[in-house]
TITI-938676 format. One record per residue (C-alpha): residue number from 1; residue in three letters; x, y, z. Coordinates in pm, whole numbers, always signed. Layout:
{num = NUM | residuo = ALA | xx = X | yy = Y | zz = Z} .
...
***
This chain:
{num = 1 | residuo = MET | xx = -5852 | yy = +2160 | zz = +4822} .
{num = 2 | residuo = LEU | xx = -5598 | yy = +1910 | zz = +4662} .
{num = 3 | residuo = PHE | xx = -5657 | yy = +1714 | zz = +4320} .
{num = 4 | residuo = ASP | xx = -5529 | yy = +1395 | zz = +4306} .
{num = 5 | residuo = THR | xx = -5479 | yy = +1352 | zz = +3934} .
{num = 6 | residuo = HIS | xx = -5374 | yy = +991 | zz = +3935} .
{num = 7 | residuo = ALA | xx = -5462 | yy = +710 | zz = +4125} .
{num = 8 | residuo = HIS | xx = -5583 | yy = +357 | zz = +4081} .
{num = 9 | residuo = TYR | xx = -5858 | yy = +258 | zz = +4292} .
{num = 10 | residuo = TYR | xx = -5987 | yy = -13 | zz = +4107} .
{num = 11 | residuo = VAL | xx = -5707 | yy = -221 | zz = +4222} .
{num = 12 | residuo = GLN | xx = -5694 | yy = -528 | zz = +4422} .
{num = 13 | residuo = ALA | xx = -5522 | yy = -335 | zz = +4703} .
{num = 14 | residuo = PHE | xx = -5835 | yy = -156 | zz = +4803} .
{num = 15 | residuo = ASP | xx = -6076 | yy = -443 | zz = +4781} .
{num = 16 | residuo = GLU | xx = -6094 | yy = -459 | zz = +5186} .
{num = 17 | residuo = ASP | xx = -6140 | yy = -103 | zz = +5235} .
{num = 18 | residuo = ARG | xx = -6211 | yy = +104 | zz = +4911} .
{num = 19 | residuo = ASP | xx = -6535 | yy = +278 | zz = +5025} .
{num = 20 | residuo = GLN | xx = -6386 | yy = +382 | zz = +5354} .
{num = 21 | residuo = VAL | xx = -6084 | yy = +554 | zz = +5184} .
{num = 22 | residuo = LEU | xx = -6234 | yy = +696 | zz = +4918} .
{num = 23 | residuo = SER | xx = -6516 | yy = +849 | zz = +5158} .
{num = 24 | residuo = SER | xx = -6273 | yy = +982 | zz = +5382} .
{num = 25 | residuo = LEU | xx = -6109 | yy = +1198 | zz = +5135} .
{num = 26 | residuo = PRO | xx = -6304 | yy = +1527 | zz = +5128} .
{num = 27 | residuo = GLY | xx = -6250 | yy = +1528 | zz = +5500} .
{num = 28 | residuo = GLU | xx = -5897 | yy = +1510 | zz = +5419} .
{num = 29 | residuo = GLY | xx = -5846 | yy = +1774 | zz = +5190} .
{num = 30 | residuo = VAL | xx = -5879 | yy = +1598 | zz = +4871} .
{num = 31 | residuo = GLY | xx = -6157 | yy = +1741 | zz = +4657} .
{num = 32 | residuo = TYR | xx = -6097 | yy = +1579 | zz = +4335} .
{num = 33 | residuo = VAL | xx = -5946 | yy = +1240 | zz = +4183} .
{num = 34 | residuo = LEU | xx = -5876 | yy = +1125 | zz = +3852} .
{num = 35 | residuo = CYS | xx = -5859 | yy = +749 | zz = +3813} .
{num = 36 | residuo = PRO | xx = -5712 | yy = +649 | zz = +3489} .
{num = 37 | residuo = GLY | xx = -5780 | yy = +297 | zz = +3307} .
{num = 38 | residuo = CYS | xx = -5482 | yy = +67 | zz = +3209} .
{num = 39 | residuo = ASP | xx = -5711 | yy = -146 | zz = +2959} .
{num = 40 | residuo = LEU | xx = -6117 | yy = -202 | zz = +2880} .
{num = 41 | residuo = PRO | xx = -6209 | yy = -363 | zz = +3191} .
{num = 42 | residuo = THR | xx = -6053 | yy = -103 | zz = +3443} .
{num = 43 | residuo = SER | xx = -6157 | yy = +153 | zz = +3217} .
{num = 44 | residuo = GLN | xx = -6495 | yy = +74 | zz = +3314} .
{num = 45 | residuo = ALA | xx = -6410 | yy = +28 | zz = +3660} .
{num = 46 | residuo = SER | xx = -6312 | yy = +370 | zz = +3672} .
{num = 47 | residuo = ILE | xx = -6621 | yy = +514 | zz = +3548} .
{num = 48 | residuo = ASP | xx = -6816 | yy = +310 | zz = +3786} .
{num = 49 | residuo = LEU | xx = -6628 | yy = +496 | zz = +4063} .
{num = 50 | residuo = ALA | xx = -6704 | yy = +776 | zz = +3925} .
{num = 51 | residuo = GLU | xx = -7030 | yy = +715 | zz = +3926} .
{num = 52 | residuo = ALA | xx = -7026 | yy = +601 | zz = +4275} .
{num = 53 | residuo = TYR | xx = -6817 | yy = +933 | zz = +4411} .
{num = 54 | residuo = PRO | xx = -6898 | yy = +1281 | zz = +4298} .
{num = 55 | residuo = PHE | xx = -6566 | yy = +1414 | zz = +4330} .
{num = 56 | residuo = VAL | xx = -6428 | yy = +1092 | zz = +4121} .
{num = 57 | residuo = TYR | xx = -6373 | yy = +1138 | zz = +3755} .
{num = 58 | residuo = ALA | xx = -6197 | yy = +865 | zz = +3509} .
{num = 59 | residuo = ALA | xx = -5979 | yy = +825 | zz = +3226} .
{num = 60 | residuo = VAL | xx = -6001 | yy = +576 | zz = +2978} .
{num = 61 | residuo = GLY | xx = -5753 | yy = +406 | zz = +2763} .
{num = 62 | residuo = VAL | xx = -5508 | yy = +127 | zz = +2725} .
{num = 63 | residuo = HIS | xx = -5188 | yy = +72 | zz = +2917} .
{num = 64 | residuo = PRO | xx = -4841 | yy = +5 | zz = +2700} .
{num = 65 | residuo = GLU | xx = -4818 | yy = -300 | zz = +2931} .
{num = 66 | residuo = ASP | xx = -5191 | yy = -438 | zz = +2823} .
{num = 67 | residuo = ALA | xx = -5119 | yy = -370 | zz = +2430} .
{num = 68 | residuo = LEU | xx = -5102 | yy = -739 | zz = +2374} .
{num = 69 | residuo = GLY | xx = -5409 | yy = -930 | zz = +2266} .
{num = 70 | residuo = LEU | xx = -5611 | yy = -661 | zz = +2209} .
{num = 71 | residuo = PRO | xx = -5972 | yy = -704 | zz = +2032} .
{num = 72 | residuo = GLU | xx = -6004 | yy = -611 | zz = +1667} .
{num = 73 | residuo = ASP | xx = -6236 | yy = -312 | zz = +1796} .
{num = 74 | residuo = TRP | xx = -6053 | yy = -181 | zz = +2100} .
{num = 75 | residuo = LEU | xx = -6001 | yy = +159 | zz = +1972} .
{num = 76 | residuo = ASP | xx = -6391 | yy = +171 | zz = +1934} .
{num = 77 | residuo = GLN | xx = -6465 | yy = +45 | zz = +2254} .
{num = 78 | residuo = VAL | xx = -6226 | yy = +314 | zz = +2418} .
{num = 79 | residuo = ALA | xx = -6415 | yy = +595 | zz = +2205} .
{num = 80 | residuo = ALA | xx = -6762 | yy = +426 | zz = +2357} .
{num = 81 | residuo = LEU | xx = -6636 | yy = +477 | zz = +2683} .
{num = 82 | residuo = THR | xx = -6543 | yy = +861 | zz = +2618} .
{num = 83 | residuo = ARG | xx = -6896 | yy = +931 | zz = +2590} .
{num = 84 | residuo = HIS | xx = -6977 | yy = +886 | zz = +2977} .
{num = 85 | residuo = PRO | xx = -6967 | yy = +1278 | zz = +3119} .
{num = 86 | residuo = LYS | xx = -6736 | yy = +1191 | zz = +3401} .
{num = 87 | residuo = VAL | xx = -6488 | yy = +1064 | zz = +3131} .
{num = 88 | residuo = LYS | xx = -6237 | yy = +1373 | zz = +3114} .
{num = 89 | residuo = ALA | xx = -5925 | yy = +1222 | zz = +2960} .
{num = 90 | residuo = ILE | xx = -5810 | yy = +916 | zz = +2760} .
{num = 91 | residuo = GLY | xx = -5528 | yy = +739 | zz = +2961} .
{num = 92 | residuo = GLU | xx = -5310 | yy = +624 | zz = +3092} .
{num = 93 | residuo = ILE | xx = -5161 | yy = +566 | zz = +2752} .
{num = 94 | residuo = GLY | xx = -4814 | yy = +564 | zz = +2628} .
{num = 95 | residuo = LEU | xx = -4485 | yy = +361 | zz = +2619} .
{num = 96 | residuo = ASP | xx = -4297 | yy = +136 | zz = +2873} .
{num = 97 | residuo = TYR | xx = -3937 | yy = -2 | zz = +2789} .
{num = 98 | residuo = TYR | xx = -3883 | yy = -154 | zz = +3114} .
{num = 99 | residuo = TRP | xx = -4109 | yy = -444 | zz = +3022} .
{num = 100 | residuo = GLN | xx = -3978 | yy = -640 | zz = +2724} .
{num = 101 | residuo = GLU | xx = -4279 | yy = -874 | zz = +2683} .
{num = 102 | residuo = VAL | xx = -4487 | yy = -615 | zz = +2462} .
{num = 103 | residuo = PRO | xx = -4291 | yy = -525 | zz = +2148} .
{num = 104 | residuo = ARG | xx = -4179 | yy = -206 | zz = +2127} .
{num = 105 | residuo = ASP | xx = -4359 | yy = -129 | zz = +1777} .
{num = 106 | residuo = LEU | xx = -4676 | yy = -264 | zz = +1905} .
{num = 107 | residuo = GLN | xx = -4668 | yy = -20 | zz = +2210} .
{num = 108 | residuo = LYS | xx = -4619 | yy = +284 | zz = +1954} .
{num = 109 | residuo = GLU | xx = -4895 | yy = +165 | zz = +1710} .
{num = 110 | residuo = VAL | xx = -5138 | yy = +174 | zz = +1995} .
{num = 111 | residuo = PHE | xx = -5006 | yy = +498 | zz = +2160} .
{num = 112 | residuo = ARG | xx = -5016 | yy = +654 | zz = +1824} .
{num = 113 | residuo = ALA | xx = -5385 | yy = +529 | zz = +1798} .
{num = 114 | residuo = GLN | xx = -5521 | yy = +673 | zz = +2141} .
{num = 115 | residuo = LEU | xx = -5352 | yy = +1019 | zz = +2051} .
{num = 116 | residuo = ALA | xx = -5503 | yy = +1020 | zz = +1728} .
{num = 117 | residuo = LEU | xx = -5846 | yy = +961 | zz = +1921} .
{num = 118 | residuo = ALA | xx = -5792 | yy = +1201 | zz = +2197} .
{num = 119 | residuo = ARG | xx = -5710 | yy = +1462 | zz = +1880} .
{num = 120 | residuo = ASP | xx = -6044 | yy = +1333 | zz = +1708} .
{num = 121 | residuo = LEU | xx = -6271 | yy = +1360 | zz = +2046} .
{num = 122 | residuo = ASP | xx = -6073 | yy = +1696 | zz = +2198} .
{num = 123 | residuo = LEU | xx = -6009 | yy = +1554 | zz = +2479} .
{num = 124 | residuo = PRO | xx = -5652 | yy = +1567 | zz = +2672} .
{num = 125 | residuo = VAL | xx = -5440 | yy = +1261 | zz = +2763} .
{num = 126 | residuo = VAL | xx = -5255 | yy = +1118 | zz = +3055} .
{num = 127 | residuo = VAL | xx = -4910 | yy = +972 | zz = +2931} .
{num = 128 | residuo = HIS | xx = -4720 | yy = +683 | zz = +3123} .
{num = 129 | residuo = ASP | xx = -4333 | yy = +742 | zz = +3013} .
{num = 130 | residuo = ARG | xx = -4099 | yy = +500 | zz = +3156} .
{num = 131 | residuo = GLU | xx = -3756 | yy = +448 | zz = +3010} .
{num = 132 | residuo = ALA | xx = -3893 | yy = +564 | zz = +2642} .
{num = 133 | residuo = HIS | xx = -3835 | yy = +931 | zz = +2698} .
{num = 134 | residuo = GLY | xx = -3722 | yy = +993 | zz = +2366} .
{num = 135 | residuo = ASP | xx = -3963 | yy = +785 | zz = +2164} .
{num = 136 | residuo = SER | xx = -4251 | yy = +932 | zz = +2382} .
{num = 137 | residuo = LEU | xx = -4176 | yy = +1315 | zz = +2333} .
{num = 138 | residuo = ALA | xx = -4129 | yy = +1241 | zz = +1928} .
{num = 139 | residuo = ILE | xx = -4451 | yy = +1055 | zz = +1900} .
{num = 140 | residuo = VAL | xx = -4644 | yy = +1359 | zz = +2106} .
{num = 141 | residuo = LYS | xx = -4448 | yy = +1597 | zz = +1885} .
{num = 142 | residuo = GLU | xx = -4641 | yy = +1398 | zz = +1585} .
{num = 143 | residuo = PHE | xx = -4994 | yy = +1527 | zz = +1726} .
{num = 144 | residuo = PRO | xx = -4958 | yy = +1916 | zz = +1791} .
{num = 145 | residuo = GLY | xx = -5314 | yy = +1946 | zz = +1854} .
{num = 146 | residuo = VAL | xx = -5322 | yy = +1718 | zz = +2175} .
{num = 147 | residuo = ARG | xx = -5254 | yy = +1823 | zz = +2517} .
{num = 148 | residuo = GLY | xx = -5240 | yy = +1673 | zz = +2844} .
{num = 149 | residuo = VAL | xx = -4966 | yy = +1552 | zz = +3121} .
{num = 150 | residuo = PHE | xx = -4675 | yy = +1336 | zz = +3158} .
{num = 151 | residuo = HIS | xx = -4762 | yy = +1161 | zz = +3493} .
{num = 152 | residuo = CYS | xx = -4514 | yy = +1026 | zz = +3722} .
{num = 153 | residuo = TYR | xx = -4270 | yy = +1249 | zz = +3530} .
{num = 154 | residuo = SER | xx = -3916 | yy = +1118 | zz = +3518} .
{num = 155 | residuo = GLY | xx = -3774 | yy = +1285 | zz = +3212} .
{num = 156 | residuo = SER | xx = -3481 | yy = +1549 | zz = +3174} .
{num = 157 | residuo = VAL | xx = -3488 | yy = +1925 | zz = +3240} .
{num = 158 | residuo = GLU | xx = -3453 | yy = +1961 | zz = +2894} .
{num = 159 | residuo = ASP | xx = -3755 | yy = +1750 | zz = +2779} .
{num = 160 | residuo = ALA | xx = -3944 | yy = +1896 | zz = +3062} .
{num = 161 | residuo = LYS | xx = -3917 | yy = +2269 | zz = +2925} .
{num = 162 | residuo = THR | xx = -3982 | yy = +2117 | zz = +2544} .
{num = 163 | residuo = LEU | xx = -4318 | yy = +1972 | zz = +2665} .
{num = 164 | residuo = VAL | xx = -4394 | yy = +2300 | zz = +2845} .
{num = 165 | residuo = LYS | xx = -4329 | yy = +2488 | zz = +2511} .
{num = 166 | residuo = LEU | xx = -4589 | yy = +2218 | zz = +2377} .
{num = 167 | residuo = GLY | xx = -4866 | yy = +2302 | zz = +2617} .
{num = 168 | residuo = TRP | xx = -4827 | yy = +2014 | zz = +2840} .
{num = 169 | residuo = HIS | xx = -4828 | yy = +1928 | zz = +3203} .
{num = 170 | residuo = LEU | xx = -4598 | yy = +1729 | zz = +3428} .
{num = 171 | residuo = SER | xx = -4741 | yy = +1568 | zz = +3742} .
{num = 172 | residuo = PHE | xx = -4514 | yy = +1408 | zz = +4028} .
{num = 173 | residuo = THR | xx = -4552 | yy = +1125 | zz = +4256} .
{num = 174 | residuo = GLY | xx = -4402 | yy = +1056 | zz = +4595} .
{num = 175 | residuo = THR | xx = -4087 | yy = +962 | zz = +4467} .
{num = 176 | residuo = ILE | xx = -3996 | yy = +1350 | zz = +4463} .
{num = 177 | residuo = THR | xx = -3992 | yy = +1324 | zz = +4866} .
{num = 178 | residuo = PHE | xx = -3721 | yy = +1052 | zz = +4831} .
{num = 179 | residuo = LYS | xx = -3373 | yy = +1154 | zz = +4968} .
{num = 180 | residuo = ASN | xx = -3208 | yy = +1010 | zz = +4665} .
{num = 181 | residuo = ALA | xx = -3461 | yy = +1219 | zz = +4461} .
{num = 182 | residuo = ARG | xx = -3228 | yy = +1445 | zz = +4225} .
{num = 183 | residuo = LYS | xx = -3366 | yy = +1477 | zz = +3841} .
{num = 184 | residuo = ALA | xx = -3734 | yy = +1516 | zz = +3952} .
{num = 185 | residuo = PRO | xx = -3663 | yy = +1832 | zz = +4191} .
{num = 186 | residuo = GLU | xx = -3417 | yy = +1994 | zz = +3928} .
{num = 187 | residuo = VAL | xx = -3727 | yy = +1959 | zz = +3658} .
{num = 188 | residuo = ILE | xx = -3979 | yy = +2114 | zz = +3952} .
{num = 189 | residuo = GLN | xx = -3738 | yy = +2427 | zz = +3977} .
{num = 190 | residuo = ALA | xx = -3714 | yy = +2480 | zz = +3636} .
{num = 191 | residuo = VAL | xx = -4086 | yy = +2469 | zz = +3492} .
{num = 192 | residuo = PRO | xx = -4354 | yy = +2714 | zz = +3580} .
{num = 193 | residuo = LEU | xx = -4602 | yy = +2608 | zz = +3861} .
{num = 194 | residuo = GLU | xx = -4906 | yy = +2660 | zz = +3612} .
{num = 195 | residuo = ARG | xx = -4809 | yy = +2347 | zz = +3450} .
{num = 196 | residuo = ILE | xx = -4745 | yy = +2134 | zz = +3745} .
{num = 197 | residuo = MET | xx = -4993 | yy = +1876 | zz = +3921} .
{num = 198 | residuo = VAL | xx = -4980 | yy = +1649 | zz = +4209} .
{num = 199 | residuo = GLU | xx = -5065 | yy = +1256 | zz = +4201} .
{num = 200 | residuo = THR | xx = -4996 | yy = +942 | zz = +4418} .
{num = 201 | residuo = ASP | xx = -5041 | yy = +699 | zz = +4155} .
{num = 202 | residuo = ALA | xx = -5213 | yy = +497 | zz = +4449} .
{num = 203 | residuo = PRO | xx = -5160 | yy = +231 | zz = +4517} .
{num = 204 | residuo = TYR | xx = -4775 | yy = +296 | zz = +4428} .
{num = 205 | residuo = MET | xx = -4504 | yy = +477 | zz = +4566} .
{num = 206 | residuo = ALA | xx = -4619 | yy = +647 | zz = +4890} .
{num = 207 | residuo = PRO | xx = -4402 | yy = +956 | zz = +4986} .
{num = 208 | residuo = THR | xx = -4167 | yy = +963 | zz = +5286} .
{num = 209 | residuo = PRO | xx = -4255 | yy = +892 | zz = +5550} .
{num = 210 | residuo = PHE | xx = -4549 | yy = +643 | zz = +5463} .
{num = 211 | residuo = ARG | xx = -4276 | yy = +492 | zz = +5204} .
{num = 212 | residuo = GLY | xx = -4330 | yy = +108 | zz = +5183} .
{num = 213 | residuo = LYS | xx = -4680 | yy = +166 | zz = +5277} .
{num = 214 | residuo = ARG | xx = -4986 | yy = +120 | zz = +5028} .
{num = 215 | residuo = CYS | xx = -5042 | yy = +477 | zz = +4894} .
{num = 216 | residuo = ASP | xx = -5366 | yy = +653 | zz = +4871} .
{num = 217 | residuo = SER | xx = -5460 | yy = +1002 | zz = +4833} .
{num = 218 | residuo = ARG | xx = -5467 | yy = +1101 | zz = +5180} .
{num = 219 | residuo = TYR | xx = -5067 | yy = +1125 | zz = +5110} .
{num = 220 | residuo = VAL | xx = -5075 | yy = +1378 | zz = +4811} .
{num = 221 | residuo = TYR | xx = -5044 | yy = +1692 | zz = +5033} .
{num = 222 | residuo = ARG | xx = -4671 | yy = +1559 | zz = +5101} .
{num = 223 | residuo = MET | xx = -4623 | yy = +1613 | zz = +4691} .
{num = 224 | residuo = ALA | xx = -4779 | yy = +1973 | zz = +4746} .
{num = 225 | residuo = GLU | xx = -4490 | yy = +2032 | zz = +5070} .
{num = 226 | residuo = THR | xx = -4244 | yy = +1919 | zz = +4890} .
{num = 227 | residuo = ILE | xx = -4308 | yy = +2129 | zz = +4563} .
{num = 228 | residuo = ALA | xx = -4364 | yy = +2419 | zz = +4779} .
{num = 229 | residuo = GLN | xx = -3987 | yy = +2384 | zz = +4947} .
{num = 230 | residuo = LEU | xx = -3832 | yy = +2349 | zz = +4605} .
{num = 231 | residuo = LYS | xx = -4017 | yy = +2664 | zz = +4489} .
{num = 232 | residuo = GLY | xx = -4012 | yy = +2883 | zz = +4786} .
{num = 233 | residuo = LEU | xx = -4395 | yy = +2858 | zz = +4801} .
{num = 234 | residuo = THR | xx = -4638 | yy = +2792 | zz = +5052} .
{num = 235 | residuo = ARG | xx = -4811 | yy = +2471 | zz = +5060} .
{num = 236 | residuo = GLU | xx = -5149 | yy = +2674 | zz = +5024} .
{num = 237 | residuo = GLU | xx = -5024 | yy = +2859 | zz = +4721} .
{num = 238 | residuo = VAL | xx = -4914 | yy = +2517 | zz = +4533} .
{num = 239 | residuo = GLU | xx = -5239 | yy = +2306 | zz = +4665} .
{num = 240 | residuo = GLN | xx = -5447 | yy = +2599 | zz = +4489} .
{num = 241 | residuo = ALA | xx = -5224 | yy = +2620 | zz = +4162} .
{num = 242 | residuo = THR | xx = -5215 | yy = +2248 | zz = +4102} .
{num = 243 | residuo = THR | xx = -5587 | yy = +2173 | zz = +4165} .
{num = 244 | residuo = GLU | xx = -5651 | yy = +2457 | zz = +3935} .
{num = 245 | residuo = ASN | xx = -5437 | yy = +2314 | zz = +3707} .
{num = 246 | residuo = GLY | xx = -5578 | yy = +2000 | zz = +3720} .
{num = 247 | residuo = LEU | xx = -5948 | yy = +2134 | zz = +3688} .
{num = 248 | residuo = ARG | xx = -5834 | yy = +2366 | zz = +3363} .
{num = 249 | residuo = LEU | xx = -5689 | yy = +2045 | zz = +3199} .
{num = 250 | residuo = PHE | xx = -5975 | yy = +1803 | zz = +3235} .
{num = 251 | residuo = GLY | xx = -6228 | yy = +2044 | zz = +3206} .
{num = 252 | residuo = ILE | xx = -6380 | yy = +1993 | zz = +3541} .
{num = 253 | residuo = ASP | xx = -6591 | yy = +2267 | zz = +3682} .
{num = 254 | residuo = GLY | xx = -6438 | yy = +2332 | zz = +4035} .
***
């Protein structure tokens, strides 16, 4: 049974067949899905989906691209959302230096505030790190009591080993199946399986041979297959390990 640890089922891309897709997942071997919010409305939408489907869980938080124009009490609102029993993490949060619209100092401020909240609430976090590897690593080091996952990991082998030593997990999307994938396969080979998870980041980044299509959790098996090939394991071994890793990190009773 697979655990898709990162999928955005509230987005418009699923408006026409959301229930059909989600209802099909247990029959496709997907036993668990974590749906992370990107702002306050989508965090609530993640909770709504978690209430509607027993195998869906939510994370709540503010994505770096959504850090502009937050209300004064935004952090209090995030904290209030975490009180729902199916909220298992704060996320996705982090830094994104690809987009220039949100000042980096503001991104860091919002990131630090949510890491502090996670520390105070003893919740794991889901980190988005795009072209900000050095700053992302430096900031999480400021919060040694906080643990979580760097989703869609794209950093170096050296940073991956550092994160693993600090107690963090790494998760991987369909990009690891692409022919031009170089860095991620090296990371997967270098870090222990007990710190690896799989995800789709649906509806984005569908794996081969589905590249270019809308992605959903039914494709997450391709990440498990690819990791198995890279580590010389069976797909079943990777499925079991990555699911157990996700359940343990997010405190879900499997």
